[in-house]
C-alpha positions, 0 to 999 in steps of 0.5 A: 504753278512752276514749269521746269524743263531740262535742256542742254547746258546754257548760260544765256536766258531762254535757250532755244534748244528743244527740251529733254524733259519737263516737270510741273510743280504745284503747291510747293510739293507736288512734282509731276513729270509732264510733256514739254510745253510746245505752244506758250500762252502769254502769262498773266502779270500781277505787279512784277510777277507772272502767274507761274515760274518758268525755269530750265536746267542743264548739265554740260557735256563734260558733266562738270557744270550745271546751269540753272535759269528761271524767271518769275516776272517780266523783270525778275529772273536769274541764271547761274552756273554751278561747278559740279565737284567730286569728293575723293570718295566719289560724292558729287556736290555743287560748288559756288555758283557764278551768276550768268544773267539777271533781270 
């Protein structure tokens, strides 16, 4: 299972800000919008991994950067900031990411 939250833009892991929205991803393809989790249970650890992936993303106030943060185990996670670029025709795309943290 994968649990994803949309939060305010953040470059540090596990922002304490309240989630704006949340989704569950099951079997690599079924995405369901759900209520954000407010009470967390201790994840089961199998080797170096948790039994689920937890992540969050956010867009900066000026709409120029996207932060993506995720963790799949006690010592395995990453955070990135992508610039949001716009072509002359108005198409948005992501630029080269900058790593903000890793474990």
